[in-house]
N, C-alpha and C positions, 0 to 999 in steps of 0.2 A: 504494500500500500504506500502511496505517496503521503507520508506523515505531515510534511509541510502543507500540502494541499488539504489534508484532513483538518488541520488546525485553523487554516485560513478560509475554509469553506469553499474550496474550489473543485473538489472531486465528486464523482458520480458513481463510484464503484466500491465504496467502503464495505459493502456486503460481501465482496469477494474475498476479503481478509477477515473481517469481524464476523461473529456468529459461529455456527457449527458447520464444519465442512467434512462430509462423510463420503468415503469412497467405496462403501460396501463392506468394509471390514473394520477400519479404524476411523475415528473422528478427531478433528482438532477443534477445540473450543477456545474462542477468544472474546473478551469483552473489554470495554472501555469504562474504567471506574477510577478517575484520577484522585478522588478523595478517600477511597477505600483503604483501610488498613490491611485487610485480608479478604480474599474472595475464594469461596469453596464451591465446587461443583457437586450438586446433589443428584444422584442417579442410582437406580437399582438398590436403594436402601443404603448406599455408601455416601460418605462425605469425603470428597477428594480435594485437597488443597491445591489451588492453581498457582502457577509461577508468574512472577512479574516479567513483563516483556518490554522491549524497546526502551522507553525512558522511565519505566516504572509505573506509568499511568494505565497500562494495559495488563491484562492477566490472561494466561493461556495454559492449556493442558491437552495432551494427546492421550486418548483412551483407545485400547485395542479391543477387538472382538465384540463389537456392538451390533445390535439388530436395528434395522430401519424401524422407526416409530417408537424408539425408546424415549420415555419422558425424562426431562432434566430441567433444572433451574439453577440459578446462581444465588448462593448465600453471601451477602455482602456485609462485611463488618465495618462499622464506622462509628466513632464517638462512643465506644463501649457497648454498642448494641449491634444487632444484625437484622436484616430484612431479606426475605427470599423473593427473588424477582424472576420473571420469565426473561428470555433472551431478547433484548431489543432488536437484534438482527436475525432472530430465529425464523426459519423458513416455514414452520408449521407449528400448530398448537393443539392442545386437547380441546374437546368440545366443552363449552361453558356448561355448568359453573366451574368445572376443572379449568386450570389455567397454565399448566406447565408447557414448556416448549417441547417439541418432539424432534429427535434425530431424523433427518430426511436427506435423500439424495436428489438434488435439484435437477440432475441430468437424466432422470428416469423416463422422461417422455421425449419422443422425437417428433418435431413438427413436419407437416407436409404442405406448407402454405407458401413455398418459395415464390411462386408467381405473384401472389397477392402482395407479399412484402416488397417486391421489386417495384410494383406499379402504384402502391398506395400514395396518396397525396393529402394536402391540407384541404382539398375540396373547395377552394375559393371560387372557382368558376364552374363547379359541378354541383349536382343536387345533393344536399345533405339533409336527410330526413331521419331524425333520431327518435327511436322508441325508448323511453326511459322506463326501467323496470326495477322492482325490488324482487330479488331472486326467490325469496321465500314465500311471496304472496301473489306471484303471477298466476300460477296454477298449483293445486295440491294433487298429489297422486290419488287416484280413485280408491286404491287399497290402503292408503295411509293418509286419511284426510286431516289428521292432527300433526303430520310431519311435513317434510319438504322433499321435492325432487333433489337428487344430488346433481352436481354439475353435468355429469355425463347424461343423465336422464333428461335434465332440463334442455339440453341441446336438441334432443329428439322431438321435443314439443315446441320449443321456441323458434328454431330455424325455419321450419315450414310456415309457421304463423307469420314471421317477419316477411318472408318472400311473398306469401299470398297477399299480404296487406300493404305492400309497397314501401316498407321501411328498409333503408340500406345501411343504417347504423343502429346499434343498440348501446345505450348507456346504462350501466349497472350502478345502483346505489352502492355505497362503499362495501367492498368485499374484504377489506382488511379485518383481522380478527378483532372482535369487540365483545364485551361481557353482557351487554343488555340488548335484548331484541328491540326494545322500545326506542333505542337510540338510532336504529336503522343503519348502524355502522359509523355514525358521525362522532362517536367517542371511542377512540381506537386504543387497543393495547398491543397489537401486533402489526407493525408497519411493513413487515416483509412476509407475513403469514396470511394466506387466504383463509377466510373463516371455515373452520371444520364443520360448521352446520351443514354445509352442502357437499362435503366430500374432501378429497385429497388435492394437493397441488397438481398432480398429474391429470386429474379429472378436469380441473379448471383449464389447464393447458389444452386438453382435448376439446373442450367446449369452444375456446377461442379459435382453435385450428378448424373446427367444423364450420364455424361462422365464416371464416375467411374462404374456405373452399366453396362456400355458397354465395360469395360475393357480398358479404356483410361485414362491416367494420365494427369494432368494439371500443368503447370509451370507458375509462376507469375513473370513478369518482374519488377524488383524493382530498384529504383534509390536512392542509399544511399550517393551520392556525393554532389548533388546540388538540389536547389528547385527554384520555380518561384518567381520573384521579386514583383508580384502584391501586392499592399498595404494592401489588406484584408487578405493576407496569413501569412506566417511565418516571413517574413522580418520585422525587427525592431518591433517585436511583442509587447513587453512591453515598447517601447520607447528606448530599448537598443538592442545591437546585441546579442539576446538571443540564437539564433540558428546558426548565421553566424559569420564569422571572422570580427573583427572591422576594419581590414586593407584591402583596395581594392586590394593590391598586391596579396593577397591569398584569398580574400573574394569574388571576382567575377570570374566566370568561362568563358571559351572561348565561351560559348553559351549565354552569357548575363544573367546568373542566379546567385544566391547566393550559395556559397560553405558552406556546413555544417562544423561546428567547432568540429571535432571529439575528441578533447582533453577534452571537457566538458562532465561530467558524465550525465547531464540531456539530452544532445543531443544523447548520446549513448543509453540511456534508451528509448528515443523517437523512434529512428530508430529500435532498437532491438524489441521493443514492436510492431511496425508496421509490421515488417517482420513476427514475430510470430503470429500476428493477422490474417494475410492472410492464414497461414498454419493451425492454430487451428480453427478459426471461420468459414472459408470458405472452408476448406479441400483441399486447394492447396497442391500439392505433392512436389513442389520444388520452389526454389527462384533463378532466374537468376539475378545477380547483375551487373548493368551497370557501365561502365567506371572505372573499378578497377585500371587502371593505375593511376587515379587521387587519389586513396586511397594510393597507394604504394609510389608515388613520389609527391612532392609539385607541384600542377598544372599539373601533368602528365609529368613533365620535369625531366628526370634522372639527369641532370646537377644541379638541385636545391636540390637534395638529397632525402633520404627516409623520409617519414612522419611517424615516429615511433608511435605516438599516434594513427594515423589512422589504422596502422597495428595491434596494440593492440586491437582496437575496432573490426576489422573484425574477428580476431581470437576468441574473446569472443563471437561475434554474431554467428559464425559458430558452435562453440561448444554448445552454449545454444540452438540454433534452433534444433539441433539433439537430445539434451537431452529432449526437450519438445515435439518433434514431431517424433514419431517412423517412420523410413523408409523414411524420407524426404531427398531431395538432395539440395545442393547448387552449383551454377554454376557461374564461373567468366568470364565475358567478358573483356579480358585483352590482350593488344597488346604488353606487355613488355617481356623481357627475364628474368625477376626476377625469381629466383629459389624457388621452394617449394610451389607454389600456391596450389597444391593439396596434399601436404604432411601433415601428422598429426601435429597438433599444439604442441604435446608433443615432436616432433622431429624437431621443429623449423619452421614448415610450417604454411600456412595460414588456412588450414583446409577445403578448398573447395573440393567437390567431383569431379568436372570437370572444365577444362579450355578450352575456345574457342581457337582452333588452327588457329589464323589469319595469321600466317606465311605460313602454308600449303595452306590456301585459296588464298593468294596473289601469291605465287609461281605457284600454279596450274593454275590459271586463266591467269597469265602472259605467261606461256608456251603455253596454248591453243590459245592465241591471236596471236601467231607468225605464219607466213607462214612456210610450211614444210622445205624449204631450210634454214631457220634460226633456226629451232628447234634442229638441230644437235649440235650447239654450246651451246644450252640451255637444252640439254638432261637431265642433272642431277638436273634441277629444280624439277623434279618429283621424284627424289630419295633422295633429301636432307633431307626431313622431317623424313625419316626413320632412320636418324642418331640420332634424338632426341626424337622419339615418346615414348621411354621408360621413359623419364624424368618426365612427368606429365600424368595425366589421361585426355587425350585430347578429345574434341568434335569437329567434323568437321562442320563448319558453312557456308552455302550459305544463308546469312541472308538478312533482309530488307535493311541494310546499303549498300549492293552491287548492288541494283537495283533501286537507286534513284539518283537525283542531277547530271544528265549528265553522270553517270558511265555506263549506258547501263544495260540491263538485263543480266542474266547469259548466255543465248544462244546467245545474240547479241554481247557479248564480244569475242566470238570465231571467229577464222579466217575463211574467205571464203564466198562463196555464201550462199544463203538461205538454199539450200539443204545440203551443206557442214557443215553449222552450226548445223543443226538438226542431221546429221550423227555423228558429233564429240561430240555433247552433250550426245548422248547415251553412247559413250565410256567413256566420262568424269564421268558420274554417276555410271557406273560399277567400274571404278577406285576408286571413292569415297567410295563405299561400301566395296571394297577389302582392303582399307587402314585401319590400326588399328585406332580405335576411334569411338565414338558414332556419330549419324547423326542428322543434322538439315537442313531443307529446308524451305525457305520462300514461302508463297502462290504464285501461278502463275508460279513458276519455273517448276512445273510438267506439265504445259501446253506448255512449250517452248514459253512463252510469250515474245514478242519483245518490247512491250510498257513498259516503266518504271512505277514503282508503283506510284500511285497518291492516297493519302488518301481520295480524294473526289469521286473516281470512284471505282466501283466493278472490280473484275478481268475479263479478257476478255474471259468469258465462251463461247462466240460464236465460239471461236477457235475449240471447240470440234465438230463443224459442218464441219470442214475442215479436209480432210482425213489425211494429213501429221501430223497435231497436235493431232488428235484423236489417231493415231497409236503411236505417241510419248508418249502420255498419257498412252496408254495400256502398253507400254514398262516400264514406270516408275512404274505402278501398279505391274507388274510382278517382277521388281527388288525389290520392297518393300516386296512383299510376300516372295520372296526368302530370303531376309535379316531376316525376322521374324522367318523363319523356318529352317535356316541353321546355326547350332551352330558354325561352323568354321568362320563365319563372325563376331561373337561378343563375343564368350565365353572366348577367350584368348586375348582380346583387349590390355591388359596392361601387358602381359607376353611375353617376347622376343621369347618364343617357339611358339607363335601363328602366327608368320609372318616370311616369308623368301622371298628374291628375288630369283626366279628361274632363272631369267636372267635380268640383268640391264646393259648390255654392248653391246648394239646393236645401237650405236650412228648413224651409217650410215643408218641403216634400220628404225630407230625410232620405234623399237619394244621393248616391255617390257613383262615380265612374272612374275606374283605374285602368291605366294603360301600362303594360309591361312589354319590353322589346329586347330582342337579342339580334345578333347579326343575321339570323336565319328566319326569325318569325316575330309576329306581334300578337299580343293577346289583349282583349278588352273585357273587363268585368263590370257589370252594372248591378248595383245593390239598392233594393227598396227596403229600408229598415223601418218603415211605417207599418201600422196595422191595417192600412187601407189599400185596396187595389188602386193603382195610379197609372195614368198615361204619362209618357215621358219622351222627349225628343232631344237628340244630341247631334250637333253639327260635326261631321267628319269629312272635311273637304278633300282630303287626300286618300280616301278609302274607296275602293271600287267594289269590294265584296266583304260581307260579314257572315261567317259560318258558325252557327251555334254548336258548341262542344259539350256543354253541360248546363242543366238548369236544376236548381235545388228543389223546384216544385214539381218535377216530373213524378209520375205515379210510381215508377220503379224505385224511387227514393222516399216514398211515403207521402208525396204531394198530391195535387189535384189536376195538374196539367198532363195532357196526353203525352206519352213517351215520345221523345224526339221532336216535339212541336217547338218551333221557334217563336219566342215571345217578342223578339226584336228583329226588325227587318230594315234593310237599307232602301231608302227612296231618294234617288239622286244623291246628294251629299249629306242627307240627314238620316240618322238612325231613329226609328220610331218604335217605341216599346209600350206594351201593356203589361204591367208587373203586378202579380199577386202580392198580398201582404208578406213581408219578411222574405222576399224572394231574391235570389242571386242568379245571374246569368253570365256564363263565360263564353266568349266568342273568339275565334281567330279572325283577324282582319287582314285584308290584302290590298 
């Protein structure tokens, strides 16, 4: 290991030296504990004293004749006491509530995705349609309804579903080991250990391999801000605040966890190595980084000022991950208005490829929650994001955070009766696809699920047996297929020439018209977000033909309009439409 690089926060491969390295017969154990007086390895009922290594701040021991899967932990003595910890760099752990690390050979699986790995990219000018899932509650096995699919079994269910439904990427809620199901993985104890809830490291590798062989990318949800306080984890690891801040003012997060101290080089190397590990060893294609507002500002509070050390860390990490992993992407979950999240670090930016547009999400859902008579005053909630969409590379999220904790599901947030909600949700999702930016939907949204997400229950798949939800699901599949096949919807996402308002001044009618273009095609979408049928005309002087591609009110999607019927037609240089309530129409124009 490059020890200078480790201490100065420059390396991305600390896990290749630290941790447990097993070759099938013997294992070498190493841990970093600079304030420890003594470190012992606990294994198979034995207490084995470890030797100091390098400059005395590391401890190591070689043990012969070990079996794969043997539990172990470190007993760290400091200040006249000791605490038993799992291995911070351990590759695998016991299933909770047990918490010891497990001896594991990381090279036990061979990938078969060479073609995918050579061709993958950051998808800037390509369609990026992400399905966000929680592995434990996507589906439950019929014969084990109180358990979960393992990683291997999940692939057999998930891959065909993604392909059928038009998603070309999947984002997993955190898969690092974590003690509490209710944390969804956001309070971590094993930054190099895939959670054993769903199987072995080899099974997770097989799942990613299977996704790639079917043309689907995988994104890893990563938590670089805070970690679980459990005594066997990183907290007070060597009797000191090795990973966390010594002051509770900045050392504790709002979630009751410990904040990483990003000014320490050893912490930076730990986190950078973890992120790189998931990309390199497991072949994940991207890293979604959680709670970036807490990286930018102290405790996420702009009034407390910018955390310059944390910003330096994230710039270094983004640059290094891309240097080490061809075609990977990094995504910021960030709610601030801080400039340059997706700008190149050489130009003063943070170097992310994408930023979640949470402002768009809130404005859009706030608008659709209003009754029509109040939408007139809020008309420009749907146009405001177009004023800033060029500032960053945005990704439009309807994520897990919006369908839990009393917030209601996406469809249930919308105004009106059951039928009105379903009708408006179809218009909402076409608006989302026509808006510049990449796409992310949380599982269950495509079913128009009314029940909030619960990590203990699978999605309400029974809804597909009910006509209204089945037809809504068919509509979502058709939208996704169109998105993947229509360059105008994605090719110029971050180019001002790729988008225009054809009409955004129909405050009284609540009608909008959006134009998207690429080098090969043009699309026009017209939205009637009123509860009244309305006639509408739009001047299109340079258009000779308008061909209807999709109408949210077609009977095949649960509407009232005859399938295939065009509600808009071109008369000379004017498009004339008769639009049912809450209807959206998509056309190709020539």
